[in-house]
C-alpha positions as CSV (number, residue, x, y, z in Angstrom):
1,M,-13.5,61.6,51.1
2,P,-12.9,59.6,54.2
3,G,-13.8,56.0,54.7
4,Q,-14.6,53.1,52.5
5,S,-17.9,52.9,50.6
6,K,-20.5,50.9,52.4
7,A,-22.5,47.9,51.3
8,V,-25.9,49.5,51.6
9,F,-26.8,53.1,50.7
10,L,-29.9,54.3,52.6
11,S,-31.9,57.0,50.8
12,Y,-34.7,58.9,52.5
13,A,-36.6,62.1,52.9
14,S,-35.6,64.0,55.9
15,E,-39.1,63.7,57.4
16,D,-38.6,59.9,57.4
17,S,-35.3,60.1,59.4
18,E,-36.6,58.2,62.4
19,A,-37.8,55.3,60.3
20,A,-34.4,55.4,58.3
21,Q,-32.5,55.4,61.5
22,R,-34.3,52.3,62.8
23,I,-33.5,50.5,59.5
24,A,-29.9,51.6,59.6
25,D,-29.5,50.4,63.2
26,A,-31.0,47.0,62.6
27,L,-28.8,46.4,59.5
28,K,-25.7,47.6,61.4
29,A,-26.5,45.3,64.3
30,A,-26.5,42.4,61.9
31,G,-22.9,43.4,60.8
32,I,-24.1,45.1,57.6
33,E,-22.3,48.3,56.5
34,V,-24.7,51.2,55.9
35,W,-24.2,54.6,54.4
36,F,-26.8,56.7,56.3
37,D,-26.4,60.4,55.8
38,Q,-27.6,62.3,58.9
39,S,-26.3,65.7,57.9
40,E,-28.9,68.5,58.1
41,L,-26.8,70.7,55.7
42,R,-26.9,68.9,52.4
43,G,-25.7,70.3,49.2
44,G,-22.4,71.7,47.8
45,D,-19.8,70.2,45.5
46,T,-18.1,68.1,48.2
47,W,-21.4,66.6,49.4
48,D,-22.5,65.9,45.8
49,R,-19.3,64.2,45.0
50,K,-19.5,62.1,48.2
51,I,-23.1,61.0,47.3
52,R,-22.1,60.1,43.7
53,Q,-19.2,58.0,44.9
54,E,-21.2,56.1,47.5
55,I,-24.1,55.3,45.1
56,R,-21.6,54.3,42.5
57,D,-19.7,51.9,44.8
58,C,-22.4,50.6,47.1
59,R,-23.7,47.0,46.7
60,L,-27.4,47.7,47.4
61,F,-29.4,50.9,47.1
62,V,-32.3,51.0,49.5
63,P,-34.7,53.9,48.8
64,I,-37.3,54.6,51.5
65,V,-40.7,55.3,50.0
66,S,-43.6,57.0,51.9
67,A,-46.3,59.5,51.9
68,R,-43.6,62.1,52.6
69,T,-41.6,61.2,49.4
70,E,-45.0,61.3,47.5
71,E,-45.5,64.9,48.6
72,K,-42.1,66.0,47.5
73,L,-41.5,65.9,43.7
74,E,-38.1,67.5,44.2
75,G,-35.4,67.0,46.9
76,Y,-32.0,65.5,47.5
77,F,-33.5,62.0,47.9
78,R,-34.9,62.2,44.4
79,R,-31.5,63.2,43.0
80,E,-30.1,60.1,44.8
81,W,-32.8,57.9,43.2
82,K,-31.9,59.2,39.8
83,L,-28.3,58.5,40.3
84,A,-29.1,55.0,41.4
85,C,-31.3,54.4,38.3
86,D,-28.6,55.8,36.0
87,R,-26.2,53.3,37.5
88,T,-28.5,50.5,36.6
89,D,-28.2,51.3,32.9
90,D,-24.6,49.9,33.2
91,M,-25.7,46.8,35.0
92,A,-27.1,43.5,33.6
93,S,-30.1,43.8,36.0
94,E,-31.3,46.4,38.4
95,V,-32.9,43.7,40.6
96,S,-29.8,42.9,42.6
97,F,-29.1,46.6,43.2
98,L,-32.4,48.3,43.9
99,V,-34.3,47.3,47.1
100,P,-37.2,49.7,47.7
101,V,-38.6,49.8,51.2
102,V,-42.1,51.3,51.9
103,I,-42.8,52.4,55.5
104,D,-46.5,53.0,55.1
105,D,-49.4,52.1,52.7
106,T,-48.0,53.8,49.7
107,P,-48.9,51.6,46.7
108,N,-46.2,50.7,44.3
109,A,-48.5,51.0,41.2
110,S,-49.3,54.6,41.5
111,A,-46.3,56.0,43.5
112,H,-44.2,58.8,42.2
113,V,-41.1,56.8,41.8
114,P,-38.8,55.9,38.9
115,D,-40.1,53.1,36.7
116,K,-37.0,51.0,37.6
117,F,-38.3,50.8,41.2
118,R,-41.4,49.1,40.0
119,H,-39.4,46.4,38.2
120,V,-38.3,44.9,41.6
121,Q,-40.0,43.6,44.8
122,W,-41.0,46.2,47.3
123,T,-40.5,45.4,51.0
124,R,-42.9,46.9,53.5
125,L,-41.5,47.8,56.9
126,R,-44.2,49.9,58.7
127,H,-42.6,52.8,60.4
128,G,-39.2,51.3,59.7
129,E,-39.7,48.4,62.0
130,V,-37.2,45.8,60.6
131,T,-38.1,42.1,60.5
132,P,-35.6,39.3,60.7
133,A,-36.8,38.2,57.1
134,F,-35.7,41.7,55.7
135,V,-32.3,41.5,57.4
136,E,-31.9,37.9,56.0
137,T,-32.9,39.1,52.5
138,I,-30.3,41.9,52.6
139,Q,-27.7,39.4,53.8
140,T,-28.6,37.1,50.9
141,L,-28.4,39.8,48.3
142,L,-25.0,40.8,49.7
143,A,-23.7,37.2,49.8
144,P,-21.2,36.2,47.1
145,R,-23.0,34.7,44.0
146,A,-26.4,35.0,45.7
147,T,-29.3,35.1,43.4
148,P,-31.6,38.0,44.2
149,P,-35.0,36.9,45.6
150,L,-36.7,40.1,45.0
151,H,-38.1,39.5,41.5
152,S,-41.5,40.0,40.6
153,P,-47.3,24.5,43.9
154,R,-49.2,19.7,44.3
155,A,-49.4,16.6,46.4
156,P,-52.4,14.3,46.9
157,V,-54.3,15.2,50.1
158,K,-57.5,14.6,51.7
159,A,-59.3,17.9,51.7
160,R,-59.6,19.6,55.0
161,T,-62.6,21.7,56.2
162,A,-60.7,24.0,58.5
163,R,-59.9,26.5,55.7
164,R,-61.9,29.6,56.1
165,G,-62.1,30.2,52.4
166,F,-62.8,27.7,49.7
167,A,-61.3,28.5,46.3
168,P,-58.3,26.1,46.4
169,V,-54.9,27.6,45.6
170,F,-52.5,24.8,46.0
171,V,-48.8,25.1,45.6
172,A,-47.1,21.9,44.5
173,G,-45.0,19.9,47.0
174,A,-43.8,18.2,43.7
175,I,-42.2,21.4,42.7
176,A,-40.0,21.4,45.7
177,I,-38.1,18.3,44.8
178,G,-38.3,18.5,41.1
179,G,-35.0,19.0,39.1
180,A,-34.6,20.6,35.7
181,C,-36.7,19.1,32.9
182,Y,-35.4,19.0,29.4
183,F,-38.8,18.8,27.6
184,A,-40.3,21.3,25.3
185,L,-44.1,22.0,26.3
186,R,-46.1,20.2,23.8
187,T,-49.7,21.0,22.7
188,P,-52.1,19.1,25.0
189,P,-54.3,16.5,23.4
190,A,-58.1,17.1,23.2
191,S,-58.8,14.1,25.5
192,V,-58.3,14.7,29.2
193,I,-56.2,11.5,29.6
194,P,-53.7,11.3,26.8
195,P,-53.2,8.0,24.9
196,A,-50.4,5.8,26.4
197,T,-47.2,5.8,24.5
198,D,-44.7,3.0,25.0
199,R,-42.6,5.4,27.0
200,S,-45.4,6.8,29.3
201,I,-44.7,5.9,32.8
202,A,-46.3,6.2,36.2
203,V,-44.7,5.7,39.6
204,L,-46.8,4.4,42.4
205,P,-46.1,4.9,46.1
206,F,-43.7,2.3,47.4
207,V,-45.1,0.0,50.0
208,D,-43.6,0.0,53.6
209,L,-42.4,-3.5,54.5
210,S,-40.5,-2.3,57.6
211,E,-41.0,-4.5,60.7
212,K,-42.8,-1.7,62.6
213,H,-44.6,-0.4,59.5
214,D,-43.6,3.2,60.5
215,Q,-41.7,4.1,57.2
216,E,-44.7,5.0,55.0
217,Y,-43.4,8.5,54.7
218,F,-40.1,7.1,53.4
219,G,-41.9,4.9,50.9
220,D,-43.7,7.9,49.5
221,G,-40.6,9.9,49.4
222,M,-38.7,7.1,47.5
223,A,-41.4,7.0,44.9
224,E,-41.4,10.9,44.5
225,E,-37.6,11.1,44.2
226,I,-37.5,8.3,41.5
227,L,-40.5,10.0,39.7
228,D,-38.6,13.4,39.6
229,L,-35.4,11.8,38.4
230,L,-37.3,10.1,35.6
231,A,-39.0,13.4,34.7
232,R,-35.5,14.8,33.9
233,I,-34.9,12.1,31.2
234,P,-35.8,13.1,27.7
235,N,-38.3,10.9,25.8
236,L,-40.1,9.7,28.9
237,D,-43.6,10.9,29.5
238,V,-44.0,10.8,33.3
239,I,-47.4,11.0,34.9
240,G,-47.7,13.6,37.6
241,R,-47.4,12.6,41.2
242,T,-51.0,13.8,42.2
243,S,-52.5,11.4,39.7
244,S,-50.2,8.4,40.5
245,F,-50.7,8.8,44.2
246,Q,-54.5,8.6,43.8
247,F,-53.9,4.8,43.9
248,K,-52.0,4.7,47.2
249,G,-53.3,1.9,49.4
250,R,-55.7,0.6,46.7
251,S,-55.6,-2.9,45.3
252,E,-56.7,-2.1,41.7
253,D,-55.3,-4.2,39.0
254,L,-52.2,-2.5,37.4
255,R,-53.8,-2.8,34.0
256,T,-56.8,-0.8,35.2
257,I,-54.5,1.8,36.7
258,G,-52.5,2.1,33.6
259,T,-55.7,2.8,31.6
260,K,-56.9,5.4,34.1
261,L,-53.5,7.2,34.0
262,G,-52.8,6.8,30.3
263,A,-49.5,5.0,31.2
264,A,-47.9,2.1,29.4
265,I,-45.5,1.3,32.1
266,I,-46.1,1.2,35.9
267,V,-43.3,1.4,38.4
268,E,-44.0,-0.1,41.8
269,G,-41.9,-1.2,44.7
270,S,-41.3,-1.6,48.4
271,V,-39.0,-0.3,51.0
272,R,-37.7,-2.0,54.1
273,K,-35.5,-0.1,56.6
274,A,-33.5,-1.7,59.4
275,D,-31.2,0.5,61.5
276,A,-28.8,2.3,59.1
277,R,-29.6,0.0,56.1
278,I,-32.3,0.4,53.5
279,R,-33.5,-2.2,51.1
280,V,-35.6,-1.2,48.1
281,T,-37.2,-3.5,45.5
282,A,-38.4,-1.8,42.3
283,Q,-40.1,-3.4,39.3
284,L,-41.5,-2.4,35.9
285,V,-44.9,-3.7,34.8
286,D,-46.5,-3.5,31.4
287,A,-49.8,-1.8,32.0
288,A,-51.3,-3.4,28.9
289,T,-50.6,-7.1,30.0
290,G,-49.8,-6.9,33.6
291,A,-46.6,-8.7,32.9
292,R,-43.5,-7.8,34.9
293,R,-40.7,-6.5,32.6
294,W,-37.9,-5.9,35.1
295,S,-37.3,-6.2,38.8
296,E,-34.3,-5.5,41.0
297,T,-33.5,-5.2,44.7
298,Y,-31.1,-2.7,46.0
299,E,-29.5,-2.5,49.5
300,R,-27.4,0.4,50.8
301,D,-26.5,2.3,53.8
302,F,-29.0,5.0,54.5
303,G,-26.4,7.7,53.6
304,D,-26.3,6.4,50.0
305,I,-30.0,6.7,49.5
306,L,-29.5,9.4,46.8
307,L,-27.2,7.1,44.9
308,M,-29.7,4.3,45.1
309,Q,-32.5,6.5,43.7
310,N,-30.3,7.7,40.9
311,E,-29.3,4.1,40.1
312,I,-33.0,2.9,40.0
313,A,-34.1,5.7,37.7
314,T,-31.1,5.2,35.4
315,N,-31.8,1.4,35.2
316,I,-35.5,2.0,34.4
317,A,-34.7,4.3,31.6
318,R,-32.2,1.9,30.2
319,E,-34.6,-1.0,30.4
320,L,-37.0,1.2,28.3
321,Q,-34.2,1.8,25.9
322,V,-34.1,5.5,26.6
323,A,-30.8,7.3,26.5
324,V,-29.7,8.9,29.7
325,D,-27.5,12.0,29.5
326,A,-24.3,12.4,31.4
327,D,-25.7,14.8,33.9
328,T,-28.5,12.4,34.9
329,A,-26.3,9.3,34.9
330,R,-23.6,11.1,37.1
331,A,-23.7,9.6,40.7
332,P,-24.9,12.1,43.3
333,R,-23.0,12.7,46.5
334,R,-23.8,11.0,49.7
335,L,-26.3,12.6,52.0
336,Q,-24.6,15.5,53.8
337,N,-26.6,14.7,56.9
338,V,-28.8,11.7,57.2
339,E,-30.9,13.1,59.9
340,A,-31.6,16.2,57.8
341,Y,-33.0,14.0,55.1
342,R,-35.3,12.2,57.5
343,H,-36.6,15.6,58.7
344,Y,-37.2,16.5,55.1
345,L,-39.2,13.4,54.3
346,R,-41.3,13.7,57.5
347,G,-41.9,17.4,56.5
348,R,-43.1,16.3,53.1
349,S,-45.5,13.9,54.7
350,A,-46.9,16.6,57.0
351,F,-47.2,19.0,54.1
352,D,-49.5,16.5,52.4
353,R,-52.1,16.9,55.2
354,L,-52.5,20.5,54.0
355,D,-54.3,21.7,57.2
356,G,-52.9,24.2,59.7
357,D,-51.3,21.6,61.9
358,G,-49.8,19.9,58.9
359,M,-48.3,23.1,57.6
360,L,-46.9,23.9,61.0
361,D,-45.3,20.5,61.4
362,A,-43.9,20.6,57.9
363,R,-42.4,24.0,58.6
364,T,-40.7,22.7,61.7
365,E,-39.3,19.6,60.0
366,F,-38.0,21.7,57.0
367,E,-36.4,24.2,59.4
368,Q,-34.7,21.4,61.4
369,A,-33.4,19.9,58.1
370,L,-31.9,23.2,57.1
371,A,-30.4,23.7,60.6
372,L,-28.6,20.4,60.1
373,D,-27.6,21.0,56.4
374,S,-27.9,24.6,55.3
375,S,-27.1,23.6,51.7
376,F,-30.0,21.2,51.5
377,L,-31.8,22.6,48.4
378,R,-35.0,20.5,48.6
379,A,-35.7,21.4,52.2
380,A,-35.2,25.2,51.4
381,E,-37.6,24.9,48.4
382,A,-40.1,22.9,50.5
383,L,-40.0,25.5,53.3
384,A,-40.7,28.3,50.8
385,L,-43.7,26.3,49.3
386,T,-45.0,25.7,52.8
387,H,-45.1,29.3,53.7
388,A,-46.7,30.1,50.3
389,Q,-49.3,27.3,50.9
390,T,-50.0,28.8,54.4
391,A,-50.8,32.2,52.8
392,L,-52.8,31.0,49.8
393,N,-54.9,28.6,51.8
394,Q,-55.6,31.4,54.4
395,L,-54.2,29.4,57.3
396,E,-52.5,32.6,58.4
397,L,-52.7,36.3,57.6
398,S,-51.0,36.9,54.3
399,G,-48.4,39.5,55.2
400,P,-46.3,37.4,57.8
401,A,-46.7,34.3,55.6
402,W,-45.6,35.9,52.4
403,Q,-42.6,37.5,54.1
404,R,-41.4,34.1,55.3
405,A,-42.1,32.6,52.0
406,Q,-39.9,35.2,50.3
407,A,-37.0,34.7,52.8
408,A,-37.2,31.0,52.3
409,A,-37.1,31.3,48.5
410,A,-34.1,33.6,48.9
411,K,-32.3,30.7,50.7
412,A,-33.2,28.3,47.9
413,L,-32.0,30.7,45.2
414,R,-28.7,31.2,47.1
415,I,-28.2,27.4,46.8
416,D,-29.4,27.1,43.3
417,A,-30.2,30.1,41.1
418,S,-32.3,28.0,38.8
419,S,-34.7,26.6,41.4
420,A,-38.1,26.4,39.8
421,A,-39.8,26.2,43.2
422,A,-38.2,29.3,44.4
423,H,-39.1,31.3,41.3
424,A,-42.7,29.9,41.5
425,V,-43.0,31.1,45.1
426,L,-41.8,34.6,44.1
427,A,-44.3,34.7,41.2
428,L,-47.0,33.7,43.7
429,R,-46.0,36.5,46.1
430,Y,-45.8,39.1,43.4
431,A,-49.3,38.2,42.1
432,E,-51.2,37.4,45.2
433,Y,-49.6,40.0,47.6
434,E,-48.1,42.8,45.6
435,Y,-50.5,42.6,42.4
436,D,-47.4,43.2,40.4
437,W,-48.2,41.2,37.2
438,D,-45.2,42.0,35.1
439,A,-43.0,40.9,37.9
440,A,-45.1,37.7,38.5
441,D,-44.8,36.9,34.8
442,A,-41.1,37.3,34.8
443,E,-40.7,34.9,37.8
444,L,-43.2,32.4,36.3
445,H,-41.3,32.5,33.1
446,K,-38.1,31.5,35.0
447,A,-39.9,28.7,36.8
448,L,-41.2,27.2,33.6
449,A,-37.8,27.7,31.8
450,S,-36.3,25.6,34.6
451,N,-39.1,23.0,34.7
452,P,-41.5,23.5,31.7
453,R,-43.5,20.4,32.2
454,N,-44.4,20.8,35.8
455,S,-48.2,20.4,36.0
456,D,-48.4,22.5,39.2
457,I,-46.6,25.5,37.7
458,L,-48.8,25.3,34.7
459,D,-51.9,25.3,37.0
460,F,-50.6,28.5,38.7
461,A,-50.0,30.1,35.2
462,A,-53.6,29.3,34.4
463,R,-54.8,31.1,37.5
464,L,-52.6,34.1,36.9
465,A,-54.1,34.3,33.4
466,I,-57.7,34.0,34.5
467,H,-57.2,36.8,37.1
468,R,-56.6,39.1,34.2
469,G,-59.4,37.7,32.0
470,R,-57.2,35.8,29.6
471,T,-59.5,32.8,29.2
472,D,-57.9,31.2,26.1
473,E,-54.4,31.4,27.8
474,A,-55.7,30.0,31.1
475,L,-57.5,27.1,29.3
476,R,-54.4,26.3,27.3
477,D,-52.2,26.2,30.5
478,I,-54.7,24.2,32.6
479,D,-55.1,21.6,29.7
480,A,-51.4,21.3,29.5
481,S,-51.3,20.7,33.2
482,L,-54.0,18.0,33.0
483,S,-52.2,16.3,30.1
484,L,-49.3,15.7,32.5
485,D,-51.4,14.9,35.6
486,P,-54.7,13.6,34.3
487,L,-56.3,12.6,37.6
488,N,-55.6,15.8,39.4
489,P,-58.6,17.1,41.3
490,Y,-57.0,20.5,41.9
491,A,-56.5,21.0,38.2
492,F,-60.0,20.1,37.3
493,N,-61.2,22.5,40.0
494,T,-59.1,25.2,38.4
495,K,-60.5,24.4,35.0
496,G,-64.0,24.5,36.4
497,M,-63.4,27.9,37.9
498,I,-61.9,29.3,34.7
499,L,-64.9,28.1,32.7
500,F,-67.4,29.4,35.3
501,L,-65.7,32.9,35.3
502,A,-65.9,32.9,31.5
503,G,-69.6,32.1,31.6
504,D,-69.3,28.6,30.1
505,F,-71.5,26.9,32.7
506,S,-72.1,23.6,31.0
507,R,-68.3,22.9,30.6
508,A,-67.6,24.3,34.1
509,D,-70.1,21.8,35.5
510,V,-68.3,18.9,33.8
511,A,-64.9,19.9,35.1
512,L,-66.1,20.5,38.6
513,R,-67.9,17.1,38.8
514,K,-64.7,15.4,37.5
515,S,-62.9,16.9,40.5
516,V,-65.6,15.7,42.8
517,A,-65.5,12.2,41.3
518,I,-61.7,12.0,41.9
519,S,-61.8,13.6,45.4
520,P,-65.3,13.9,46.9
521,T,-64.1,15.9,49.9
522,F,-62.1,18.5,47.9
523,W,-63.1,21.9,48.9
524,G,-64.7,24.5,46.6
525,N,-66.3,22.3,44.1
526,H,-69.8,22.1,45.5
527,A,-69.8,25.9,46.3
528,I,-69.0,26.8,42.8
529,L,-71.5,24.3,41.4
530,S,-74.1,26.0,43.7
531,W,-73.2,29.4,42.2
532,L,-73.4,28.0,38.7
533,L,-77.0,26.7,39.5
534,L,-78.1,30.0,40.9
535,E,-77.0,31.7,37.8
536,Q,-79.2,29.3,35.9
537,G,-82.2,29.9,38.1
538,Q,-82.0,26.5,39.8
539,S,-82.2,27.7,43.4
540,Q,-83.3,24.4,45.1
541,A,-80.5,22.5,43.3
542,A,-78.1,25.2,44.3
543,L,-79.1,24.9,48.0
544,K,-78.4,21.1,47.8
545,E,-74.9,21.7,46.3
546,A,-74.2,24.4,48.9
547,E,-75.1,22.0,51.7
548,A,-72.6,19.5,50.3
549,E,-69.7,21.9,50.3
550,T,-66.8,20.7,52.5
551,S,-65.3,24.0,53.5
552,D,-67.1,25.8,56.3
553,G,-66.8,29.2,54.8
554,G,-67.8,28.2,51.3
555,R,-70.7,26.2,52.6
556,R,-72.1,29.1,54.7
557,V,-71.7,31.7,52.0
558,S,-73.3,29.5,49.4
559,I,-76.2,28.5,51.6
560,A,-76.8,32.3,52.4
561,M,-77.0,33.0,48.7
562,A,-79.3,30.0,48.0
563,Y,-81.7,30.9,50.8
564,Y,-81.8,34.5,49.5
565,S,-82.7,33.2,46.0
566,L,-85.4,31.0,47.4
567,G,-87.0,34.0,49.2
568,R,-86.0,32.7,52.6
569,K,-84.4,36.0,53.6
570,K,-84.6,35.5,57.4
571,E,-82.6,32.3,57.1
572,S,-80.2,34.0,54.7
573,D,-79.8,36.8,57.3
574,A,-79.1,34.4,60.1
575,M,-76.5,32.5,58.1
576,L,-74.8,35.7,57.0
577,A,-74.8,37.2,60.5
578,G,-72.8,34.2,61.8
579,L,-70.4,34.5,58.8
580,V,-69.9,38.3,59.6
581,Q,-69.3,37.6,63.3
582,D,-66.5,35.2,62.4
583,A,-65.0,37.4,59.7
584,S,-64.9,40.4,62.1
585,A,-62.2,38.7,64.2
586,P,-58.8,40.3,63.7
587,D,-57.2,37.1,62.7
588,N,-59.8,36.1,60.2
589,T,-58.3,35.5,56.8
590,W,-61.5,35.4,54.6
591,P,-63.2,38.7,54.4
592,M,-64.3,38.0,50.8
593,G,-66.8,35.6,52.2
594,P,-69.3,38.3,53.5
595,A,-68.4,40.4,50.4
596,L,-69.6,37.6,48.1
597,A,-72.8,37.1,50.0
598,Y,-73.7,40.8,50.3
599,A,-73.0,41.4,46.7
600,Y,-75.2,38.6,45.6
601,R,-78.0,40.0,47.7
602,G,-77.5,43.4,46.2
603,E,-76.3,45.1,49.3
604,T,-73.6,47.2,47.8
605,E,-72.4,49.2,50.8
606,E,-72.0,46.1,53.0
607,A,-70.2,44.4,50.1
608,F,-67.7,47.1,49.6
609,T,-67.0,47.3,53.3
610,W,-65.8,43.7,53.1
611,I,-64.1,44.1,49.8
612,A,-62.0,46.9,51.4
613,N,-61.2,44.5,54.3
614,A,-60.2,41.8,51.7
615,Y,-57.9,44.2,49.9
616,L,-56.2,45.3,53.1
617,K,-55.7,41.7,54.3
618,R,-54.6,40.5,50.9
619,D,-57.3,37.8,50.8
620,P,-56.4,35.7,47.8
621,D,-60.0,35.3,46.9
622,I,-60.4,39.0,45.9
623,L,-58.3,38.3,42.8
624,L,-60.3,35.3,41.9
625,W,-63.8,36.6,42.3
626,L,-63.9,40.4,42.1
627,R,-63.3,40.9,38.4
628,N,-65.2,38.1,36.7
629,C,-67.5,36.2,39.2
630,P,-71.1,36.4,38.0
631,V,-72.7,36.2,41.5
632,I,-71.3,39.6,42.4
633,A,-72.3,41.4,39.3
634,S,-74.3,43.9,41.3
635,V,-71.2,45.8,42.5
636,R,-69.8,46.4,39.0
637,G,-71.8,49.5,38.3
638,D,-70.4,51.3,41.3
639,P,-67.4,53.5,40.8
640,R,-65.6,51.8,43.7
641,Y,-65.5,48.6,41.7
642,K,-63.2,50.1,39.0
643,A,-61.2,51.8,41.7
644,Y,-60.5,48.5,43.3
645,L,-59.5,46.9,39.9
646,R,-56.9,49.7,39.6
647,K,-55.6,48.9,43.1
648,L,-55.3,45.3,42.0
649,N,-53.7,46.4,38.8
650,L,-56.3,44.4,36.8
651,P,-57.7,45.5,33.5
652,E,-61.2,47.0,33.6
């Protein structure tokens, strides 16, 4: 048998040869060895032995799945599939070996493929048109010690109204910079804000004292880094960033802040940057008395900023008489590239804006950071989270955004296989784009194993549970999130949605109004409050809440519903017509908007037209509202409703 076995074995039905050729050519152009059988005369002992050897020795097995493979329950490609699956029985995991590629709309849930194919992420390359992200993924999987990315996220922001949808799905910026935590997840207390312990600590944003006052992003970044370092230390209860940063720029008494956060100790400080030098002052304040317990000033070259942050966190822990393990105390290396770190911090600041321009600026900054330092884990994680945020907040169409998120997560995992942020992003992609719940659970488990007390990952776990109707599990996770981040408007919004979907309107009202009290402009709260009132027959009050909604899409949908409930059909028609016109644009990302309004009005055909659109575009809100939302109960008697639940792999 001539030649050496290739890195990638491409398996396909003969009818898909053109698509297979395009994939093979693209991979070869990137310098990847591909075994691509173009022989028309298959079969025979020699050919069989050659196939067996190539599948046994290849690094990756790439089966092409399509309507043609669905039609053929027998064929040489199915023999190849079986041989590949048999090989995985001798491997620790099939994930790093099997890389299914779908070239049409064949669904992974019902396709006639081996079960092992469903255990891994499917890549969709329509007609075999290869994307750079796919090539990069293959290169990552082939790289030495690379962690496979194909398994099946929060910062305080001022809410923006540009988002077409309104149900907030926020991926944590804090996940991107967090290291491993060594806590076991404790049972959350009954109270929203847990009582302060003598080792409960909150880190406030550091004040910018630079001459030009242009280093605010650096002061925020310094506080975040110290917060995350403290979160790695056992026996410290660290309040989440979103809650602590609620007090940015406010002059409230530290004793009041401590009470609101449930923190016994407050860390505050300042930064002053001059040329290549940085001076940081940090101090500990007793939240009960307002007395300063400790203060110290540090001055370093900018390249030693990581060393300074580690020293500050270690000294704080020792002042609190908390033991610091060897890994935490070990001095980090100098910055590999100072300018890369600046790009990273500026990207984090842009990310916090959360609108389309902010996400674009953040992406540019993180990409520049990685271009300067390809081993910069935090930048790789932050880039993955930015792409995920873009998809979930419907700032771009889901497909391209999720593909970029997956590629960025692959980069992060190549740097650190235990990256909680990367695993969280992959869990999000599995759930929101592939509807592969087992795979999403697996990735979420890895994220929580790496960082079990991250409030944002727990928030997503709650969402994933409520999508599948697991109310008790969802409430447990969101209460755990709130115990760690007690003034987080996103988590209260999530809790309100969970309770609303479960039919517990009174408790949902309480949670949503807490979110409003913390962040009056946060999107989604007033819309869901409007729906809640509609379900209770309070149409006029519902209209008032709908008019207060900050997201454009959520406001118009809710007003259309309220008008209809009040008997003002012409006004409802006019509002809905404008919504439909906008949603009909090819780049519109929120087709669930018209679906919700039509379903509430009992117009089933129109509702399903938009539900179909939402499914095709992978609108995140289809998962949130289709199965449980009371306002669209009218569609649930239609056979198409259960058909869509099956497409979403959700229980009926």
